[in-house]
N, C-alpha and C positions, 0 to 999 in steps of 0.2 A: 517493460512497462510495470508500473505499480499503481494500484487504485486504493484510495483511502476513503473512509466514510465517517462522518461525525455529525453531531447535532450542533448547530450554531444559530443563535438568535431564534430558537424554537423551530428552525427549518433544517432540512436535510442538506448537508454540505458534502460535496464530492470533490476530491482532488485526484488528478491523473498525472503521474510522473512518467516522462519518457526521455531517453537520451537522444538528442538530435544526431543525424548521421555525420555531420561535418564537425571538425575540430576548430577551435579558435586560438590564435596565437597571442601570447603575452610575453613581455620582456621581464626577466629577473636578473638583475645585475649584468645586463647586456647579453644575456643568453635567452634565446627564444624558447618558450615553453608552450607545448600544445595542450590545450584543455578540452575535455569533453564537456558538452553543455547539457545540463539537466533542465528540461523545460517542465515547469509545474503549471497546470491549468486547473483553475478552481471554479466550480459551479455551485451556486447557492440557490436551493429550491428550483433547480433546473435552468437558472440563468447564469451565463458567463459573467464572472466578476473580476477575475484576475488571471493574467498570464505572466510568469516570470521565467527568465532564462539565467541559469546559474553555472558559470564555468568552474570546473573542478580539475585538478591534476594530482596525480599520485607520484610522490618522490621515490627514489630508489630504495629508501629505508621503509617504505610503506605508508608514510605520513600522507594524509589527504589534505590538500590545500585548496582554499576558496579564493577565487579571484573576483567576486562581486555578484551583483544581481541587477538585471535590467527588468524593471517592473512596469507592466501596463495594467491599469485599473479600469474597469468598465462598469457602466450603469445604464440600464435601459437599452442595451445593445450597442452603445457608443463608448468611445474612450473618454475617460475623465481626467486622470492624472497619472503621475509616475512616482509617487511618494515612496521613498526607501530605495531608490535606484543608486547604485554605486559600482564602480569598476576600477580595477587597477589600470592606471594610465588614461582614465577618462573615457568618454564616448568616442569610439573610433569607427563604428560600423553604422550603416544607414538605419538599421532597426534600433539602435541605442537611443533612449530618450535624451533629448538635448539638455535636460535638467540633471543628468547623471552626475553624482559627486565623484571627484577624482580621489581615489585611495592611493596613498604612497607605496603600499606593499600588500601582498596577499596575506591572508590569515590562515590559521590552522583549523581546518574543518573538523578533523579528529585525529588523535595520535595513532601511530602504527599499532601500538599495543597498549590500549587504554588500561590504566590501573586504578584501583580504588584511591580516591583522593586527588587524582589528576585534575588540574584546572587549565582550561584553554579558552580562547576567544574566537568564535566563528565570525563575529562582526565587531569591528573596532574603529568606528568612524563617527563618534557622537558629534553633533546631535542627529545625524542622519540615521545611523544604525548603531546599536551597541548590544552586545550579548556576552555574558560570562557563563561558561559551562563547567560544571563540577561533576566528576564521576562519583556517584553515591553508592553504587553496588555493581558487582560483576558476577559472572558465572551463573546468570539467571536463565531459567526456562520460561518463556513468555508465550501465552496462548492468545491468538487472535483469530478472526474468521478465516484468514488465509492459511492458518496452520499453527503448529507448535515449533518454536525456535529455541534451540539450546545456546548456551554460552553468550547470552545477551548482556549488555551493560545498561545501567540506569543512570541517566544524566539529568541534573537540575539546571535549567536555563534561567538566568536572572538578567535584568537590565537596569540601567540608571535612567531609562527613558519613561518609566512609569507603568509599563505593561506588567501584568501579573506573572509570577513565576510559573514556569512550565516544566513538567517532568516528561522526559522522553526515554523510550527504550529502543536500543539499536541492536540489530542482529547482523553478525558477520556475513558478508556477501549480499546483504539486502539493503541495509541502511535503517532508518527509523521505521519501526513497525507499530508503534503505539505512542500516544502522547495524551497528557491530561493537564488541564488548567481548571481552576474553580468554575464549575458550570459547563465545562466542555470536555469532550473525550473523543479522540480520533483513533481509528484502528485500521490496519492494513486488511483489505478484504480480498485482494487478488494480486498476484505478482508473477511476471515472467522474467524477472531480472536475472535470475540464476542462469537462464538459457540465452541471455543476450550477450553477444560477444563485444562488449564495450571496450575492454582491454584484455590482454592476456592474463592480467593479474586482478581481474574484476572481483574474484572471490576473496581478495585481501581487504576490500573496502568494507568498512563497518558503517 
């Protein structure tokens, strides 16, 4: 589990990340691939506003691949919409939003060994989702409320969809630990991820 805290719209925003216990299968060139599903739950000023489920798989070379995002948006305690939902192979499970966009292939969530100047796309299905990621710095030590993390990378996220650029810092074995956009800042405040036996190679994930 990971917990993030940030200020959003002048209110306290809390995001809780957990890996669900069951895997989800996808097909890649006719080969079944088992993905672990990261569930992100967001609370704004104490009110649930979003739950998203993100399937991820790690290749033998260490590359982490992204198979989509099923999004449930809430307002006033009820469901509102599913904007931004996409999955490789379309909606196939009962909990998938019916409006989910069908992605032809998975994307690269992050390279196995990110190097300065590397460019990759976590999301590549415009106009539903789009994101270009550029590694701007490596070998950083980053301090957040959850602790100090060595050997971090700094990534700039941009999009053609009009959102503001976002800078993120990733720690090996943990994932994103800090992010910043104009007027907003998010930091990891607690994590048990290192102790979670998600996969035998969980420590390789950045």
